[in-house]
C-alpha positions in Angstrom: 14.3 103.0 100.1 16.4 106.2 100.1 18.8 106.3 97.2 21.8 108.3 96.3 21.2 111.5 94.4 23.3 112.4 91.3 25.7 114.4 93.1 26.4 111.7 95.8 27.0 109.1 93.2 29.7 111.2 91.5 31.2 112.0 94.9 31.4 108.3 95.8 32.9 107.3 92.5 35.6 110.0 92.8 36.2 109.0 96.4 36.8 105.3 95.4 38.9 106.3 92.3 41.2 108.6 94.2 41.6 106.4 97.4 42.4 103.2 95.2 44.7 105.1 92.8 46.6 107.0 95.6 46.9 103.9 97.9 48.3 102.0 94.9 50.7 104.6 93.9 52.2 105.0 97.5 52.2 101.4 98.0 54.3 100.8 94.9 56.6 103.7 96.1 57.2 102.3 99.6 57.8 98.9 98.0 60.6 100.3 96.0 62.1 101.4 99.5 61.8 97.8 100.4 58.9 98.5 102.9 55.5 96.7 103.2 52.8 98.1 100.8 50.5 98.7 103.8 52.7 101.5 105.0 52.0 103.3 101.8 48.3 102.8 101.9 48.3 104.3 105.5 50.3 107.3 104.4 47.9 107.8 101.5 45.1 108.3 104.1 47.1 110.8 106.0 47.9 112.8 102.9 44.3 112.8 101.7 43.0 113.3 105.2 42.5 116.8 107.2 46.3 116.8 108.1 47.4 117.7 104.5 44.8 117.8 101.8 42.2 119.1 104.2 44.5 121.7 105.7 45.8 123.2 102.4 42.5 122.7 100.4 39.6 122.8 102.8 36.9 123.4 100.5 38.1 120.6 98.0 38.4 118.1 101.0 34.9 119.0 102.3 33.5 118.5 98.9 35.5 115.1 98.3 35.1 113.8 101.8 31.9 115.3 103.3 31.5 114.5 107.0 27.8 113.7 106.7 25.5 112.5 103.7 24.8 109.2 102.0 28.1 109.0 100.2 30.1 109.2 103.5 27.8 106.6 105.1 28.5 104.2 102.1 32.2 104.8 102.1 32.2 104.0 105.8 30.3 100.7 105.0 33.0 99.9 102.3 35.7 100.4 104.9 34.0 98.1 107.2 33.6 95.4 104.5 37.3 96.0 103.6 38.5 95.0 107.2 36.0 92.1 107.2 37.2 90.7 104.0 40.9 91.3 105.1 40.3 89.1 108.1 38.5 86.5 106.0 41.6 86.0 103.8 43.8 86.0 106.9 41.7 83.2 108.1 41.9 81.3 104.9 45.7 81.3 105.2 45.7 79.8 108.8 46.9 76.2 108.9 45.3 74.9 112.1 47.7 72.0 112.5 50.6 74.4 112.2 48.9 76.8 114.8 48.4 73.8 117.2 52.0 73.0 117.0 52.8 76.3 118.4 50.8 75.3 121.5 52.6 76.3 124.8 54.8 78.8 123.0 51.7 80.7 121.7 50.1 80.8 125.0 53.3 82.2 126.6 53.6 84.8 123.9 49.9 85.9 124.0 49.5 86.0 127.7 52.7 87.9 128.4 52.0 90.4 125.6 48.5 90.9 126.8 48.7 91.2 130.5 52.0 93.0 130.9 50.7 96.0 128.8 47.5 96.0 130.4 49.0 96.0 134.0 51.5 98.8 133.2 49.1 100.7 131.1 46.4 100.6 133.8 49.0 101.8 136.4 50.2 104.8 134.4 46.8 105.9 133.3 45.3 105.4 136.9 48.3 107.3 138.4 48.4 110.2 135.9 44.9 110.6 134.5 45.1 114.3 133.5 48.4 113.7 131.7 46.9 110.8 129.5 43.6 112.7 128.8 41.0 111.4 131.2 38.1 113.8 131.3 35.9 112.2 134.1 37.3 111.5 137.4 34.4 109.3 138.3 35.5 106.9 135.5 39.1 106.6 136.4 39.1 102.9 136.6 37.4 102.5 133.3 39.7 105.0 131.7 42.8 103.2 133.2 41.4 99.9 131.9 40.7 101.4 128.5 44.3 102.7 128.0 45.7 99.3 129.3 43.7 97.4 126.8 44.6 99.8 124.0 48.3 99.1 124.6 47.8 95.4 124.8 46.1 94.5 121.5 47.7 93.1 118.5 46.0 94.1 115.2 45.3 90.9 113.6 44.4 92.2 110.1 47.5 94.5 109.9 50.0 91.9 111.2 48.5 89.4 108.9 49.1 91.7 106.0 52.6 92.5 107.1 53.4 88.8 107.4 52.1 88.2 103.9 54.3 91.3 102.6 57.2 89.8 104.3 56.5 86.4 102.9 56.6 84.5 106.4 52.9 84.2 106.9 52.9 80.4 106.5 56.2 79.9 108.3 56.4 78.6 111.9 57.3 82.2 112.9 54.2 83.7 111.0 51.9 81.0 112.5 53.3 81.6 116.0 52.6 85.4 115.8 49.1 84.6 114.0 48.2 82.1 116.8 49.2 84.4 119.5 47.4 87.3 118.0 44.3 85.1 117.7 44.4 84.3 121.4 44.9 87.9 122.3 42.1 88.9 119.9 39.7 86.6 121.6 40.6 87.7 125.1 40.8 91.3 123.8 37.1 91.1 122.5 36.1 90.0 126.0 37.9 92.8 127.7 36.5 95.2 125.1 33.0 94.0 125.8 33.6 94.6 129.6 34.7 98.2 128.9 31.7 98.9 126.8 29.5 97.5 129.5 31.2 99.8 132.1 31.0 102.8 129.7 27.3 102.3 129.4 27.3 103.6 126.0 24.3 101.4 124.8 26.7 99.4 122.5 26.2 96.3 124.4 23.0 94.6 123.3 23.2 91.5 125.4 24.6 90.3 128.6 28.4 89.9 128.9 28.2 86.2 129.9 25.8 85.4 127.0 28.3 87.2 124.7 31.3 85.0 126.1 29.2 81.9 125.9 27.9 82.6 122.2 31.4 83.5 121.2 33.0 80.4 122.5 30.1 78.2 121.1 30.3 79.8 117.8 34.1 79.4 117.5 33.9 75.6 118.7 31.0 74.9 116.3 32.6 76.6 113.3 36.0 74.8 113.8 34.3 71.4 114.3 30.9 70.7 112.7 31.1 73.7 110.5 34.4 72.8 109.1 33.1 69.3 108.3 30.0 70.6 106.6 32.0 73.1 104.5 34.5 70.4 103.6 31.8 68.2 102.3 29.7 70.9 100.6 32.6 72.2 98.6 33.0 69.4 96.0 29.3 69.6 95.2 29.6 73.4 94.9 32.6 73.1 92.6 30.9 70.4 90.5 27.4 71.7 90.2 28.0 75.6 90.2 29.9 77.7 87.7 33.6 77.9 88.8 35.0 80.1 90.3 32.0 82.2 90.5 30.0 79.7 92.6 32.5 79.0 95.3 33.3 82.8 95.5 29.9 83.8 95.9 29.0 81.4 98.5 32.2 81.9 100.5 31.6 85.6 100.5 28.1 84.8 101.8 29.1 82.6 104.5 31.8 85.2 105.4 29.3 87.9 105.8 26.7 85.8 107.6 29.2 84.9 110.4 30.4 88.5 110.5 26.8 89.6 111.0 26.4 87.0 113.7 29.4 88.0 115.8 28.5 91.7 115.4 25.0 90.9 116.7 26.2 89.2 119.9 28.5 92.1 120.8 31.9 90.8 119.3 33.1 92.7 116.3 32.2 91.4 112.9 35.7 90.7 111.8 36.0 87.9 114.3 33.2 85.9 112.6 34.9 86.5 109.3 38.2 85.3 110.6 36.8 82.0 112.2 34.9 81.3 108.9 38.0 81.8 106.9 39.9 79.3 109.1 37.1 76.8 108.7 36.9 77.2 105.0 40.7 77.5 104.2 41.3 74.3 106.1 39.4 72.3 103.5 41.4 70.6 100.7 38.5 71.2 98.3 39.1 75.0 98.6 41.7 75.1 95.8 44.8 77.3 95.9 43.6 78.8 92.7 40.3 79.8 94.3 42.3 81.2 97.3 44.5 83.3 94.8 41.6 84.9 93.1 40.0 85.8 96.5 43.4 87.2 97.7 43.8 89.3 94.5 40.3 90.7 94.7 40.5 91.7 98.4 44.1 92.6 98.7 43.9 94.9 95.8 40.6 96.7 96.2 39.0 96.4 99.7 42.1 96.0 102.0 43.7 99.3 100.7 40.3 101.1 101.3 40.5 100.0 105.0 44.1 101.0 105.5 43.5 104.4 103.8 40.7 105.1 106.2 42.9 105.1 109.2 44.3 108.5 108.4 41.4 109.9 106.3 39.4 111.7 109.0 42.0 112.6 111.6 43.8 116.0 111.9 47.1 115.1 113.4 48.2 118.6 113.7 45.4 120.4 115.6 45.1 117.8 118.1 48.8 116.8 118.4 50.1 116.6 121.9 54.0 115.7 121.6 54.4 114.6 125.1 51.4 112.6 125.2 52.2 111.0 121.8 55.8 110.1 122.9 54.3 108.7 126.1 51.7 106.5 124.5 53.9 105.3 121.7 57.0 104.7 123.9 54.9 102.7 126.4 53.3 100.7 123.4 56.7 99.8 122.2 58.3 99.0 125.6 55.5 97.0 127.3 54.3 95.2 124.3 57.7 94.2 122.7 58.9 93.3 126.2 55.8 91.2 127.0 56.0 89.3 123.6 59.7 89.0 123.9 59.5 87.6 127.4 56.8 85.0 126.2 58.9 83.9 123.4 62.0 83.4 125.6 60.0 81.4 128.1 58.9 79.4 125.0 62.4 78.5 124.1 63.1 80.9 121.3 66.5 82.7 120.9 66.9 86.4 121.3 66.7 87.3 117.7 63.6 85.3 116.9 62.0 86.6 120.2 62.6 90.1 118.8 60.8 89.3 115.6 57.9 88.1 117.6 58.0 91.0 120.0 57.9 93.6 117.2 55.3 91.7 115.2 53.0 91.5 118.3 53.5 95.2 118.6 51.4 96.0 115.6 48.3 97.9 116.6 45.3 98.8 114.5 41.6 98.2 114.1 40.5 97.5 117.6 42.3 100.4 119.2 40.8 102.9 116.7 37.4 101.4 117.3 37.7 101.5 121.0 39.3 105.0 120.8 36.3 106.1 118.7 33.7 104.8 121.2 35.7 106.2 124.1 35.8 109.6 122.4 32.0 109.7 121.7 31.3 108.5 125.2 33.2 111.4 126.6 35.8 109.2 128.3 39.0 110.6 126.5 40.0 113.7 124.8 40.4 114.3 121.1 44.2 114.7 121.9 44.4 111.3 123.3 42.5 109.8 120.4 45.0 111.3 118.1 47.8 109.9 120.2 46.3 106.5 119.9 45.9 106.7 116.2 49.6 108.1 115.9 50.8 105.2 118.0 48.9 102.8 115.7 50.5 104.2 112.6 53.9 104.3 114.1 53.8 100.9 115.3 52.7 99.7 112.0 55.3 101.7 110.1 58.2 100.8 112.4 57.3 97.1 113.2 57.5 95.9 109.6 61.0 97.2 108.7 62.4 96.1 112.2 61.0 92.7 111.8 62.6 92.8 108.4 65.9 93.4 109.8 65.7 90.7 112.4 64.5 88.3 109.8 67.5 88.9 107.6 69.8 88.7 110.6 68.2 85.4 111.3 68.7 84.0 107.9 72.3 85.1 107.6 73.1 83.3 110.8 
């Protein structure tokens, strides 16, 4: 087995030290400005990436964050583990009875905020392919579908973290947003799989219908039989194994096992972690104390690594196209917020609460970046469009949280 050499070990340790320290410092700074800590963690990545640190100190940047080599591969693996664990703890906090209570309202919100952006985004990209960065006329339909999907997705890990920061995760409002984001996530993965198949990148390992069938089967089994087995196993684990080490180790093991399974069937690994988190968190034998330990461990170590990674390897200056950034970001805000707001209004919510849902659902993140990376490597989009998508992701995260906070405060004062 190939191992890290002396120099690579030092580089990796320095990377982790600087990433964790800078993300913590900026998270604390933005909290003093009454903004969610996740905003500071993303800004830390932008400052440490090629946009600033790499631009002013290129040799130091290349030494600290080499594009190739074993340390960069391991760091990328840690980023992936970070987002997987983030979805796991988001799943732990989901209370299924409260989600089911959202029922029709969640369906309205999710369908409106998914299909309105897809239709509008598809139409814009198909009508103006050169402006939006299409590089292959023969794949005009795939490109249009890619952009529509990119505008429609809600970033479940990011909105989960923002809702936790705003202390409304377990409220009815928080559960409505999470339930709607879950539905969009499931449908989004399916659309994502279709796009991958149409791109013919080789990422799709098995047939589309097999992926859909396995995903639905996995979800139903984990939330029925799996949940019962976990609930009955936890008392034995708590009694026979060391606490909290036993339950923590086995919960992590189950999380990674499920993540590996969903990754293997063509759905991203975070989906499996999220479903296992729901199945495990619903058990009365998974104590609040154990959840708190898991939360502290992940939220303060692995989650910041993921959020820092968003801006760490993107140069926002060299590939910055102002008109394209404004168009993509403007479209994301208008169609996504309008779609979710319309769904919330159809579900009977008032204007203020509908706006909270609208801006909450307009939080973009992981899937868009992953989809953009694959599209870029497949030659479907330009680097400028990729940067525009990443900027849109960051802007929606930065602005959605304070806007939500404003309308939440307004709702409480009424």
